[in-house]
N, CA, C and O atoms as a GROMACS GRO file, in nm:
protein
  576
    1MET      N    1  -1.821  -0.432  -2.328
    1MET     CA    2  -1.718  -0.472  -2.177
    1MET      C    3  -1.624  -0.421  -2.229
    1MET      O    4  -1.575  -0.331  -2.161
    2LYS      N    5  -1.552  -0.446  -2.366
    2LYS     CA    6  -1.432  -0.400  -2.379
    2LYS      C    7  -1.436  -0.243  -2.418
    2LYS      O    8  -1.330  -0.181  -2.422
    3ASN      N    9  -1.530  -0.195  -2.439
    3ASN     CA   10  -1.553  -0.033  -2.454
    3ASN      C   11  -1.557   0.053  -2.318
    3ASN      O   12  -1.506   0.161  -2.287
    4ILE      N   13  -1.651  -0.057  -2.239
    4ILE     CA   14  -1.652   0.040  -2.082
    4ILE      C   15  -1.478   0.019  -2.022
    4ILE      O   16  -1.423   0.119  -1.977
    5LEU      N   17  -1.395  -0.128  -2.026
    5LEU     CA   18  -1.306  -0.107  -2.020
    5LEU      C   19  -1.203   0.013  -2.063
    5LEU      O   20  -1.142   0.078  -1.977
    6ARG      N   21  -1.194   0.028  -2.153
    6ARG     CA   22  -1.149   0.135  -2.277
    6ARG      C   23  -1.153   0.242  -2.228
    6ARG      O   24  -1.052   0.310  -2.210
    7SER      N   25  -1.304   0.287  -2.189
    7SER     CA   26  -1.354   0.434  -2.128
    7SER      C   27  -1.282   0.484  -1.975
    7SER      O   28  -1.248   0.596  -1.937
    8LEU      N   29  -1.277   0.344  -1.906
    8LEU     CA   30  -1.209   0.327  -1.785
    8LEU      C   31  -1.053   0.359  -1.780
    8LEU      O   32  -0.989   0.424  -1.698
    9VAL      N   33  -1.011   0.294  -1.891
    9VAL     CA   34  -0.856   0.334  -1.902
    9VAL      C   35  -0.831   0.472  -1.950
    9VAL      O   36  -0.721   0.509  -1.909
   10VAL      N   37  -0.898   0.572  -2.030
   10VAL     CA   38  -0.892   0.685  -2.071
   10VAL      C   39  -0.923   0.771  -1.995
   10VAL      O   40  -0.892   0.888  -2.015
   11ALA      N   41  -1.004   0.722  -1.872
   11ALA     CA   42  -1.027   0.846  -1.737
   11ALA      C   43  -0.945   0.756  -1.632
   11ALA      O   44  -0.950   0.819  -1.527
   12GLY      N   45  -0.904   0.691  -1.621
   12GLY     CA   46  -0.778   0.687  -1.540
   12GLY      C   47  -0.668   0.736  -1.584
   12GLY      O   48  -0.581   0.772  -1.504
   13LEU      N   49  -0.651   0.746  -1.714
   13LEU     CA   50  -0.509   0.803  -1.772
   13LEU      C   51  -0.509   0.938  -1.771
   13LEU      O   52  -0.406   1.004  -1.785
   14VAL      N   53  -0.671   1.010  -1.748
   14VAL     CA   54  -0.634   1.143  -1.717
   14VAL      C   55  -0.614   1.172  -1.575
   14VAL      O   56  -0.534   1.262  -1.554
   15MET      N   57  -0.674   1.112  -1.462
   15MET     CA   58  -0.651   1.110  -1.310
   15MET      C   59  -0.497   1.102  -1.324
   15MET      O   60  -0.425   1.186  -1.269
   16VAL      N   61  -0.440   0.981  -1.410
   16VAL     CA   62  -0.277   0.958  -1.319
   16VAL      C   63  -0.204   1.036  -1.386
   16VAL      O   64  -0.103   1.066  -1.322
   17GLY      N   65  -0.214   1.106  -1.534
   17GLY     CA   66  -0.177   1.202  -1.586
   17GLY      C   67  -0.069   1.286  -1.518
   17GLY      O   68   0.052   1.287  -1.541
   18SER      N   69  -0.138   1.354  -1.432
   18SER     CA   70  -0.082   1.465  -1.354
   18SER      C   71   0.022   1.405  -1.238
   18SER      O   72  -0.003   1.308  -1.166
   19GLY      N   73   0.113   1.464  -1.236
   19GLY     CA   74   0.200   1.473  -1.100
   19GLY      C   75   0.263   1.354  -1.098
   19GLY      O   76   0.249   1.269  -1.009
   20ALA      N   77   0.368   1.340  -1.242
   20ALA     CA   78   0.462   1.192  -1.218
   20ALA      C   79   0.533   1.163  -1.097
   20ALA      O   80   0.554   1.056  -1.040
   21GLY      N   81   0.576   1.323  -1.060
   21GLY     CA   82   0.680   1.279  -0.954
   21GLY      C   83   0.625   1.201  -0.820
   21GLY      O   84   0.684   1.120  -0.749
   22VAL      N   85   0.505   1.249  -0.811
   22VAL     CA   86   0.428   1.237  -0.683
   22VAL      C   87   0.377   1.072  -0.704
   22VAL      O   88   0.349   0.999  -0.609
   23GLN      N   89   0.371   1.027  -0.856
   23GLN     CA   90   0.352   0.890  -0.849
   23GLN      C   91   0.453   0.798  -0.829
   23GLN      O   92   0.430   0.687  -0.783
   24ALA      N   93   0.578   0.840  -0.863
   24ALA     CA   94   0.726   0.779  -0.840
   24ALA      C   95   0.694   0.724  -0.685
   24ALA      O   96   0.680   0.606  -0.657
   25GLN      N   97   0.686   0.841  -0.586
   25GLN     CA   98   0.697   0.858  -0.468
   25GLN      C   99   0.588   0.734  -0.397
   25GLN      O  100   0.614   0.643  -0.318
   26GLN      N  101   0.466   0.771  -0.457
   26GLN     CA  102   0.382   0.662  -0.410
   26GLN      C  103   0.367   0.529  -0.476
   26GLN      O  104   0.288   0.444  -0.434
   27ALA      N  105   0.446   0.512  -0.580
   27ALA     CA  106   0.408   0.367  -0.644
   27ALA      C  107   0.456   0.237  -0.573
   27ALA      O  108   0.564   0.220  -0.517
   28GLU      N  109   0.361   0.158  -0.585
   28GLU     CA  110   0.377   0.040  -0.549
   28GLU      C  111   0.520  -0.026  -0.568
   28GLU      O  112   0.587  -0.064  -0.472
   29ARG      N  113   0.557  -0.034  -0.686
   29ARG     CA  114   0.653  -0.084  -0.754
   29ARG      C  115   0.720   0.002  -0.842
   29ARG      O  116   0.665   0.072  -0.927
   30VAL      N  117   0.882  -0.005  -0.812
   30VAL     CA  118   0.968   0.054  -0.929
   30VAL      C  119   1.016  -0.016  -0.987
   30VAL      O  120   1.057  -0.107  -0.915
   31VAL      N  121   1.050  -0.039  -1.140
   31VAL     CA  122   1.142  -0.134  -1.172
   31VAL      C  123   1.185  -0.079  -1.303
   31VAL      O  124   1.136   0.014  -1.368
   32LYS      N  125   1.315  -0.176  -1.336
   32LYS     CA  126   1.395  -0.081  -1.478
   32LYS      C  127   1.445  -0.223  -1.568
   32LYS      O  128   1.483  -0.329  -1.518
   33PHE      N  129   1.438  -0.200  -1.668
   33PHE     CA  130   1.492  -0.302  -1.760
   33PHE      C  131   1.527  -0.251  -1.908
   33PHE      O  132   1.479  -0.165  -1.981
   34GLU      N  133   1.614  -0.327  -1.916
   34GLU     CA  134   1.672  -0.307  -2.092
   34GLU      C  135   1.616  -0.386  -2.183
   34GLU      O  136   1.639  -0.506  -2.191
   35ALA      N  137   1.527  -0.314  -2.269
   35ALA     CA  138   1.466  -0.419  -2.389
   35ALA      C  139   1.569  -0.415  -2.487
   35ALA      O  140   1.636  -0.316  -2.516
   36PRO      N  141   1.577  -0.525  -2.535
   36PRO     CA  142   1.643  -0.527  -2.633
   36PRO      C  143   1.610  -0.530  -2.767
   36PRO      O  144   1.683  -0.536  -2.865
   37PHE      N  145   1.483  -0.524  -2.757
   37PHE     CA  146   1.412  -0.517  -2.890
   37PHE      C  147   1.305  -0.401  -2.904
   37PHE      O  148   1.301  -0.334  -2.801
   38ALA      N  149   1.229  -0.363  -2.990
   38ALA     CA  150   1.144  -0.268  -3.002
   38ALA      C  151   1.022  -0.394  -2.918
   38ALA      O  152   1.053  -0.512  -2.911
   39PHE      N  153   0.902  -0.346  -2.867
   39PHE     CA  154   0.819  -0.364  -2.792
   39PHE      C  155   0.651  -0.256  -2.808
   39PHE      O  156   0.654  -0.138  -2.841
   40GLU      N  157   0.523  -0.332  -2.776
   40GLU     CA  158   0.443  -0.256  -2.799
   40GLU      C  159   0.378  -0.282  -2.646
   40GLU      O  160   0.404  -0.387  -2.589
   41VAL      N  161   0.296  -0.187  -2.588
   41VAL     CA  162   0.230  -0.167  -2.452
   41VAL      C  163   0.120  -0.073  -2.515
   41VAL      O  164   0.138   0.029  -2.581
   42GLU      N  165  -0.012  -0.139  -2.473
   42GLU     CA  166  -0.122  -0.078  -2.515
   42GLU      C  167  -0.095   0.021  -2.643
   42GLU      O  168  -0.060   0.140  -2.645
   43ASN      N  169  -0.123  -0.071  -2.750
   43ASN     CA  170  -0.097  -0.007  -2.891
   43ASN      C  171  -0.017   0.106  -2.914
   43ASN      O  172  -0.031   0.165  -3.022
   44ASN      N  173   0.075   0.152  -2.821
   44ASN     CA  174   0.205   0.216  -2.859
   44ASN      C  175   0.315   0.148  -2.876
   44ASN      O  176   0.349   0.060  -2.797
   45GLN      N  177   0.380   0.177  -2.974
   45GLN     CA  178   0.547   0.146  -3.040
   45GLN      C  179   0.608   0.179  -2.923
   45GLN      O  180   0.585   0.282  -2.859
   46LEU      N  181   0.694   0.084  -2.890
   46LEU     CA  182   0.828   0.147  -2.791
   46LEU      C  183   0.923   0.080  -2.848
   46LEU      O  184   0.916  -0.041  -2.867
   47PRO      N  185   1.066   0.188  -2.895
   47PRO     CA  186   1.166   0.129  -2.912
   47PRO      C  187   1.238   0.052  -2.827
   47PRO      O  188   1.209   0.055  -2.708
   48ALA      N  189   1.333  -0.022  -2.867
   48ALA     CA  190   1.476  -0.104  -2.794
   48ALA      C  191   1.501  -0.001  -2.679
   48ALA      O  192   1.456   0.112  -2.693
   49GLY      N  193   1.559  -0.031  -2.581
   49GLY     CA  194   1.624   0.062  -2.501
   49GLY      C  195   1.588   0.027  -2.329
   49GLY      O  196   1.532  -0.075  -2.289
   50GLU      N  197   1.636   0.137  -2.247
   50GLU     CA  198   1.588   0.136  -2.132
   50GLU      C  199   1.466   0.220  -2.047
   50GLU      O  200   1.448   0.340  -2.063
   51TYR      N  201   1.378   0.129  -1.948
   51TYR     CA  202   1.293   0.160  -1.906
   51TYR      C  203   1.260   0.181  -1.741
   51TYR      O  204   1.317   0.109  -1.659
   52THR      N  205   1.189   0.258  -1.710
   52THR     CA  206   1.146   0.246  -1.586
   52THR      C  207   0.989   0.224  -1.573
   52THR      O  208   0.904   0.301  -1.618
   53VAL      N  209   0.968   0.127  -1.517
   53VAL     CA  210   0.785   0.141  -1.486
   53VAL      C  211   0.773   0.131  -1.352
   53VAL      O  212   0.841   0.072  -1.268
   54LEU      N  213   0.661   0.208  -1.341
   54LEU     CA  214   0.594   0.248  -1.223
   54LEU      C  215   0.465   0.180  -1.192
   54LEU      O  216   0.366   0.212  -1.259
   55VAL      N  217   0.454   0.083  -1.093
   55VAL     CA  218   0.332   0.010  -1.072
   55VAL      C  219   0.262   0.087  -0.961
   55VAL      O  220   0.330   0.145  -0.876
   56GLN      N  221   0.141   0.092  -0.958
   56GLN     CA  222   0.041   0.198  -0.842
   56GLN      C  223  -0.105   0.131  -0.883
   56GLN      O  224  -0.164   0.139  -0.991
   57GLY      N  225  -0.135   0.081  -0.795
   57GLY     CA  226  -0.308   0.096  -0.765
   57GLY      C  227  -0.356  -0.036  -0.934
   57GLY      O  228  -0.474  -0.062  -0.954
   58GLY      N  229  -0.283  -0.075  -0.994
   58GLY     CA  230  -0.295  -0.186  -1.046
   58GLY      C  231  -0.260  -0.103  -1.200
   58GLY      O  232  -0.274  -0.174  -1.299
   59TRP      N  233  -0.224   0.014  -1.219
   59TRP     CA  234  -0.191   0.129  -1.304
   59TRP      C  235  -0.012   0.074  -1.346
   59TRP      O  236   0.070   0.056  -1.256
   60LEU      N  237   0.020   0.058  -1.485
   60LEU     CA  238   0.120   0.091  -1.525
   60LEU      C  239   0.161   0.214  -1.584
   60LEU      O  240   0.081   0.266  -1.662
   61GLN      N  241   0.267   0.269  -1.562
   61GLN     CA  242   0.354   0.378  -1.628
   61GLN      C  243   0.490   0.326  -1.679
   61GLN      O  244   0.590   0.308  -1.610
   62ILE      N  245   0.480   0.311  -1.773
   62ILE     CA  246   0.634   0.300  -1.846
   62ILE      C  247   0.688   0.434  -1.898
   62ILE      O  248   0.619   0.531  -1.928
   63GLN      N  249   0.832   0.423  -1.906
   63GLN     CA  250   0.877   0.563  -1.941
   63GLN      C  251   1.037   0.512  -1.989
   63GLN      O  252   1.104   0.431  -1.926
   64GLY      N  253   1.072   0.569  -2.095
   64GLY     CA  254   1.163   0.531  -2.188
   64GLY      C  255   1.304   0.634  -2.080
   64GLY      O  256   1.276   0.739  -2.022
   65LYS      N  257   1.401   0.590  -2.078
   65LYS     CA  258   1.529   0.653  -2.025
   65LYS      C  259   1.547   0.806  -2.096
   65LYS      O  260   1.566   0.914  -2.040
   66ASP      N  261   1.537   0.781  -2.211
   66ASP     CA  262   1.590   0.902  -2.320
   66ASP      C  263   1.470   0.955  -2.354
   66ASP      O  264   1.476   1.033  -2.449
   67GLY      N  265   1.334   0.933  -2.295
   67GLY     CA  266   1.200   1.008  -2.327
   67GLY      C  267   1.181   0.982  -2.478
   67GLY      O  268   1.118   1.060  -2.549
   68ARG      N  269   1.235   0.873  -2.520
   68ARG     CA  270   1.151   0.820  -2.675
   68ARG      C  271   1.016   0.739  -2.630
   68ARG      O  272   0.918   0.742  -2.704
   69GLY      N  273   1.015   0.680  -2.529
   69GLY     CA  274   0.898   0.611  -2.532
   69GLY      C  275   0.848   0.603  -2.402
   69GLY      O  276   0.920   0.579  -2.305
   70ALA      N  277   0.700   0.627  -2.394
   70ALA     CA  278   0.604   0.610  -2.278
   70ALA      C  279   0.479   0.566  -2.319
   70ALA      O  280   0.424   0.594  -2.426
   71ALA      N  281   0.426   0.478  -2.207
   71ALA     CA  282   0.269   0.448  -2.205
   71ALA      C  283   0.220   0.402  -2.078
   71ALA      O  284   0.284   0.388  -1.974
   72HIS      N  285   0.073   0.374  -2.104
   72HIS     CA  286   0.005   0.376  -1.973
   72HIS      C  287  -0.083   0.200  -1.952
   72HIS      O  288  -0.080   0.144  -2.061
   73ALA      N  289  -0.097   0.181  -1.929
   73ALA     CA  290  -0.156   0.000  -1.933
   73ALA      C  291  -0.212  -0.002  -1.771
   73ALA      O  292  -0.157   0.039  -1.669
   74LEU      N  293  -0.344  -0.066  -1.790
   74LEU     CA  294  -0.404  -0.106  -1.663
   74LEU      C  295  -0.324  -0.244  -1.676
   74LEU      O  296  -0.256  -0.271  -1.774
   75THR      N  297  -0.341  -0.331  -1.560
   75THR     CA  298  -0.269  -0.444  -1.502
   75THR      C  299  -0.357  -0.546  -1.410
   75THR      O  300  -0.444  -0.475  -1.361
   76MET      N  301  -0.371  -0.658  -1.372
   76MET     CA  302  -0.420  -0.755  -1.332
   76MET      C  303  -0.303  -0.817  -1.245
   76MET      O  304  -0.184  -0.822  -1.274
   77PRO      N  305  -0.362  -0.858  -1.139
   77PRO     CA  306  -0.276  -0.948  -1.055
   77PRO      C  307  -0.227  -1.066  -1.091
   77PRO      O  308  -0.321  -1.118  -1.150
   78VAL      N  309  -0.144  -1.135  -1.091
   78VAL     CA  310  -0.072  -1.282  -1.170
   78VAL      C  311  -0.024  -1.324  -1.041
   78VAL      O  312   0.032  -1.244  -0.966
   79VAL      N  313  -0.047  -1.484  -1.000
   79VAL     CA  314   0.005  -1.517  -0.874
   79VAL      C  315   0.148  -1.653  -0.967
   79VAL      O  316   0.130  -1.740  -1.052
   80SER      N  317   0.254  -1.614  -0.907
   80SER     CA  318   0.337  -1.723  -0.940
   80SER      C  319   0.311  -1.848  -0.956
   80SER      O  320   0.260  -1.923  -0.873
   81ARG      N  321   0.353  -1.878  -1.087
   81ARG     CA  322   0.322  -2.070  -1.089
   81ARG      C  323   0.452  -2.153  -1.020
   81ARG      O  324   0.560  -2.130  -1.073
   82GLY      N  325   0.452  -2.240  -0.914
   82GLY     CA  326   0.527  -2.314  -0.877
   82GLY      C  327   0.612  -2.230  -0.767
   82GLY      O  328   0.684  -2.297  -0.692
   83GLU      N  329   0.609  -2.113  -0.754
   83GLU     CA  330   0.694  -2.052  -0.608
   83GLU      C  331   0.623  -1.988  -0.558
   83GLU      O  332   0.532  -1.928  -0.616
   84LYS      N  333   0.656  -1.983  -0.405
   84LYS     CA  334   0.606  -1.863  -0.330
   84LYS      C  335   0.616  -1.766  -0.290
   84LYS      O  336   0.540  -1.702  -0.218
   85THR      N  337   0.766  -1.731  -0.355
   85THR     CA  338   0.788  -1.581  -0.386
   85THR      C  339   0.863  -1.581  -0.502
   85THR      O  340   0.929  -1.685  -0.505
   86VAL      N  341   0.890  -1.489  -0.634
   86VAL     CA  342   0.940  -1.469  -0.720
   86VAL      C  343   1.112  -1.472  -0.690
   86VAL      O  344   1.169  -1.403  -0.606
   87ALA      N  345   1.159  -1.544  -0.758
   87ALA     CA  346   1.340  -1.562  -0.713
   87ALA      C  347   1.411  -1.432  -0.769
   87ALA      O  348   1.471  -1.346  -0.704
   88LYS      N  349   1.394  -1.436  -0.882
   88LYS     CA  350   1.449  -1.344  -0.965
   88LYS      C  351   1.376  -1.248  -1.030
   88LYS      O  352   1.287  -1.300  -1.097
   89SER      N  353   1.378  -1.118  -1.039
   89SER     CA  354   1.324  -0.986  -1.078
   89SER      C  355   1.312  -1.026  -1.256
   89SER      O  356   1.406  -1.082  -1.314
   90HIS      N  357   1.214  -0.997  -1.310
   90HIS     CA  358   1.197  -1.006  -1.440
   90HIS      C  359   1.050  -0.949  -1.519
   90HIS      O  360   0.940  -0.941  -1.466
   91VAL      N  361   1.083  -0.914  -1.652
   91VAL     CA  362   0.959  -0.890  -1.739
   91VAL      C  363   0.932  -0.964  -1.835
   91VAL      O  364   1.028  -0.983  -1.910
   92VAL      N  365   0.829  -1.018  -1.866
   92VAL     CA  366   0.782  -1.126  -1.955
   92VAL      C  367   0.725  -1.034  -2.100
   92VAL      O  368   0.643  -0.943  -2.110
   93PHE      N  369   0.804  -1.101  -2.197
   93PHE     CA  370   0.702  -1.023  -2.327
   93PHE      C  371   0.648  -1.181  -2.435
   93PHE      O  372   0.684  -1.298  -2.443
   94HIS      N  373   0.574  -1.118  -2.484
   94HIS     CA  374   0.517  -1.229  -2.576
   94HIS      C  375   0.544  -1.180  -2.728
   94HIS      O  376   0.511  -1.072  -2.778
   95ASN      N  377   0.606  -1.278  -2.783
   95ASN     CA  378   0.669  -1.300  -2.900
   95ASN      C  379   0.584  -1.353  -3.018
   95ASN      O  380   0.572  -1.474  -3.039
   96TYR      N  381   0.532  -1.269  -3.085
   96TYR     CA  382   0.447  -1.320  -3.206
   96TYR      C  383   0.540  -1.330  -3.366
   96TYR      O  384   0.478  -1.282  -3.460
   97GLN      N  385   0.657  -1.379  -3.394
   97GLN     CA  386   0.718  -1.383  -3.497
   97GLN      C  387   0.778  -1.256  -3.523
   97GLN      O  388   0.768  -1.185  -3.623
   98GLY      N  389   0.858  -1.234  -3.388
   98GLY     CA  390   0.945  -1.127  -3.394
   98GLY      C  391   0.838  -0.958  -3.370
   98GLY      O  392   0.908  -0.858  -3.382
   99ARG      N  393   0.740  -0.939  -3.350
   99ARG     CA  394   0.627  -0.876  -3.233
   99ARG      C  395   0.638  -0.902  -3.131
   99ARG      O  396   0.628  -1.021  -3.102
  100TYR      N  397   0.658  -0.823  -3.047
  100TYR     CA  398   0.696  -0.822  -2.938
  100TYR      C  399   0.581  -0.725  -2.824
  100TYR      O  400   0.585  -0.603  -2.840
  101PHE      N  401   0.487  -0.780  -2.717
  101PHE     CA  402   0.417  -0.761  -2.634
  101PHE      C  403   0.446  -0.745  -2.490
  101PHE      O  404   0.462  -0.854  -2.436
  102LEU      N  405   0.463  -0.618  -2.388
  102LEU     CA  406   0.502  -0.640  -2.284
  102LEU      C  407   0.409  -0.705  -2.228
  102LEU      O  408   0.293  -0.670  -2.250
  103ALA      N  409   0.430  -0.790  -2.162
  103ALA     CA  410   0.268  -0.907  -2.075
  103ALA      C  411   0.292  -0.922  -1.937
  103ALA      O  412   0.187  -0.913  -1.872
  104GLU      N  413   0.414  -0.947  -1.854
  104GLU     CA  414   0.407  -0.974  -1.732
  104GLU      C  415   0.510  -0.866  -1.674
  104GLU      O  416   0.588  -0.811  -1.751
  105ILE      N  417   0.508  -0.829  -1.495
  105ILE     CA  418   0.606  -0.770  -1.477
  105ILE      C  419   0.607  -0.849  -1.342
  105ILE      O  420   0.503  -0.893  -1.291
  106TRP      N  421   0.753  -0.867  -1.276
  106TRP     CA  422   0.762  -0.963  -1.120
  106TRP      C  423   0.872  -0.885  -1.102
  106TRP      O  424   0.941  -0.839  -1.193
  107ALA      N  425   0.889  -0.868  -0.976
  107ALA     CA  426   0.971  -0.828  -0.862
  107ALA      C  427   1.002  -0.937  -0.744
  107ALA      O  428   0.920  -0.986  -0.666
  108SER      N  429   1.151  -0.963  -0.754
  108SER     CA  430   1.178  -1.069  -0.663
  108SER      C  431   1.115  -1.028  -0.519
  108SER      O  432   1.083  -0.916  -0.480
  109GLY      N  433   1.105  -1.149  -0.453
  109GLY     CA  434   1.053  -1.165  -0.284
  109GLY      C  435   0.893  -1.121  -0.320
  109GLY      O  436   0.837  -1.089  -0.215
  110GLN      N  437   0.838  -1.114  -0.391
  110GLN     CA  438   0.690  -1.096  -0.408
  110GLN      C  439   0.611  -1.235  -0.451
  110GLN      O  440   0.652  -1.331  -0.515
  111GLU      N  441   0.488  -1.210  -0.395
  111GLU     CA  442   0.437  -1.330  -0.413
  111GLU      C  443   0.358  -1.315  -0.549
  111GLU      O  444   0.344  -1.415  -0.620
  112LYS      N  445   0.297  -1.176  -0.593
  112LYS     CA  446   0.220  -1.147  -0.706
  112LYS      C  447   0.289  -1.066  -0.824
  112LYS      O  448   0.371  -0.978  -0.800
  113GLY      N  449   0.260  -1.091  -0.924
  113GLY     CA  450   0.314  -0.988  -1.028
  113GLY      C  451   0.217  -0.941  -1.094
  113GLY      O  452   0.104  -0.968  -1.052
  114ARG      N  453   0.230  -0.860  -1.213
  114ARG     CA  454   0.140  -0.782  -1.269
  114ARG      C  455   0.156  -0.806  -1.432
  114ARG      O  456   0.256  -0.810  -1.504
  115GLU      N  457   0.040  -0.819  -1.453
  115GLU     CA  458  -0.017  -0.886  -1.611
  115GLU      C  459  -0.062  -0.744  -1.651
  115GLU      O  460  -0.112  -0.656  -1.581
  116LEU      N  461  -0.035  -0.745  -1.764
  116LEU     CA  462  -0.090  -0.626  -1.889
  116LEU      C  463  -0.232  -0.721  -1.942
  116LEU      O  464  -0.246  -0.843  -1.947
  117LEU      N  465  -0.322  -0.614  -1.975
  117LEU     CA  466  -0.439  -0.712  -2.047
  117LEU      C  467  -0.388  -0.683  -2.219
  117LEU      O  468  -0.360  -0.579  -2.279
  118GLU      N  469  -0.393  -0.824  -2.260
  118GLU     CA  470  -0.375  -0.822  -2.398
  118GLU      C  471  -0.474  -0.703  -2.482
  118GLU      O  472  -0.590  -0.683  -2.446
  119THR      N  473  -0.427  -0.648  -2.567
  119THR     CA  474  -0.497  -0.585  -2.671
  119THR      C  475  -0.554  -0.688  -2.753
  119THR      O  476  -0.539  -0.810  -2.753
  120ARG      N  477  -0.646  -0.584  -2.848
  120ARG     CA  478  -0.732  -0.690  -2.973
  120ARG      C  479  -0.632  -0.722  -3.051
  120ARG      O  480  -0.630  -0.836  -3.097
  121GLU      N  481  -0.522  -0.623  -3.086
  121GLU     CA  482  -0.467  -0.688  -3.175
  121GLU      C  483  -0.361  -0.830  -3.170
  121GLU      O  484  -0.326  -0.913  -3.254
  122GLU      N  485  -0.336  -0.809  -3.034
  122GLU     CA  486  -0.231  -0.913  -2.977
  122GLU      C  487  -0.286  -1.056  -2.985
  122GLU      O  488  -0.225  -1.158  -3.018
  123GLN      N  489  -0.418  -1.043  -2.949
  123GLN     CA  490  -0.528  -1.137  -2.971
  123GLN      C  491  -0.573  -1.189  -3.084
  123GLN      O  492  -0.604  -1.307  -3.100
  124GLN      N  493  -0.578  -1.102  -3.166
  124GLN     CA  494  -0.585  -1.162  -3.306
  124GLN      C  495  -0.434  -1.259  -3.352
  124GLN      O  496  -0.423  -1.376  -3.388
  125LEU      N  497  -0.354  -1.176  -3.337
  125LEU     CA  498  -0.222  -1.244  -3.345
  125LEU      C  499  -0.213  -1.364  -3.314
  125LEU      O  500  -0.168  -1.445  -3.395
  126ALA      N  501  -0.267  -1.412  -3.155
  126ALA     CA  502  -0.264  -1.529  -3.074
  126ALA      C  503  -0.316  -1.628  -3.145
  126ALA      O  504  -0.255  -1.735  -3.140
  127LYS      N  505  -0.450  -1.619  -3.237
  127LYS     CA  506  -0.523  -1.681  -3.300
  127LYS      C  507  -0.452  -1.758  -3.432
  127LYS      O  508  -0.486  -1.865  -3.482
  128ARG      N  509  -0.347  -1.672  -3.472
  128ARG     CA  510  -0.319  -1.702  -3.633
  128ARG      C  511  -0.128  -1.765  -3.599
  128ARG      O  512  -0.072  -1.849  -3.669
  129GLN      N  513  -0.074  -1.703  -3.493
  129GLN     CA  514   0.095  -1.751  -3.452
  129GLN      C  515   0.048  -1.843  -3.332
  129GLN      O  516  -0.052  -1.877  -3.267
  130GLU      N  517   0.227  -1.866  -3.349
  130GLU     CA  518   0.201  -1.923  -3.172
  130GLU      C  519   0.290  -1.803  -3.102
  130GLU      O  520   0.345  -1.711  -3.161
  131MET      N  521   0.290  -1.827  -2.967
  131MET     CA  522   0.347  -1.739  -2.875
  131MET      C  523   0.490  -1.788  -2.797
  131MET      O  524   0.500  -1.897  -2.741
  132VAL      N  525   0.561  -1.721  -2.802
  132VAL     CA  526   0.664  -1.754  -2.720
  132VAL      C  527   0.742  -1.646  -2.639
  132VAL      O  528   0.812  -1.551  -2.674
  133ALA      N  529   0.707  -1.692  -2.522
  133ALA     CA  530   0.727  -1.590  -2.372
  133ALA      C  531   0.900  -1.599  -2.390
  133ALA      O  532   0.970  -1.699  -2.401
  134VAL      N  533   0.939  -1.445  -2.388
  134VAL     CA  534   1.068  -1.390  -2.330
  134VAL      C  535   1.089  -1.341  -2.214
  134VAL      O  536   1.028  -1.242  -2.173
  135ASN      N  537   1.168  -1.396  -2.155
  135ASN     CA  538   1.205  -1.345  -2.039
  135ASN      C  539   1.311  -1.241  -2.039
  135ASN      O  540   1.419  -1.275  -2.088
  136VAL      N  541   1.298  -1.115  -1.990
  136VAL     CA  542   1.396  -1.024  -1.953
  136VAL      C  543   1.425  -0.988  -1.848
  136VAL      O  544   1.341  -0.931  -1.778
  137PRO      N  545   1.576  -1.014  -1.796
  137PRO     CA  546   1.596  -0.952  -1.629
  137PRO      C  547   1.613  -0.816  -1.593
  137PRO      O  548   1.677  -0.741  -1.666
  138LEU      N  549   1.556  -0.773  -1.474
  138LEU     CA  550   1.530  -0.627  -1.454
  138LEU      C  551   1.678  -0.592  -1.448
  138LEU      O  552   1.751  -0.678  -1.399
  139SER      N  553   1.725  -0.492  -1.487
  139SER     CA  554   1.857  -0.410  -1.451
  139SER      C  555   1.882  -0.397  -1.296
  139SER      O  556   1.798  -0.382  -1.208
  140SER      N  557   2.022  -0.406  -1.284
  140SER     CA  558   2.065  -0.398  -1.109
  140SER      C  559   1.993  -0.283  -1.048
  140SER      O  560   1.967  -0.176  -1.104
  141GLY      N  561   1.970  -0.308  -0.955
  141GLY     CA  562   1.878  -0.209  -0.837
  141GLY      C  563   1.751  -0.175  -0.918
  141GLY      O  564   1.707  -0.060  -0.922
  142GLY      N  565   1.697  -0.273  -0.979
  142GLY     CA  566   1.579  -0.225  -1.035
  142GLY      C  567   1.436  -0.258  -0.976
  142GLY      O  568   1.337  -0.260  -1.049
  143SER      N  569   1.431  -0.283  -0.845
  143SER     CA  570   1.285  -0.308  -0.784
  143SER      C  571   1.289  -0.259  -0.647
  143SER      O  572   1.383  -0.258  -0.568
  144LYS      N  573   1.183  -0.223  -0.634
  144LYS     CA  574   1.139  -0.146  -0.467
  144LYS      C  575   1.034  -0.215  -0.397
  144LYS      O  576   0.996  -0.175  -0.287
   0.00000   0.00000   0.00000
């Protein structure tokens, strides 16, 4: 099952890879945030810094402001816990003893956020270490 999902991800990346400008115009959501630490997305190591995230049709494309980091990932909808709509836009990272994984993206006024699928490596860490969720607010003007 995981191999099929990975194959779908690769096929989607090929289709999504062209026309980044068109993607930005058609994106369901565009958010910006400042990551104060290095983190991982789909087995890609991204440095601390400012990032723009485009969410479209379940796919997430993340790009560093200075071009130093980029990644694509498949996401799933996740419902807000306890709130009808999200009050403040933020991203959530899973922290395993200093190793951070981008986990969720939430935009204010939305009933649903986007949750990234855990990589195999994160699943292995979760079995051995306690996870701490870290919320990082979006930059001003950071949601569409």
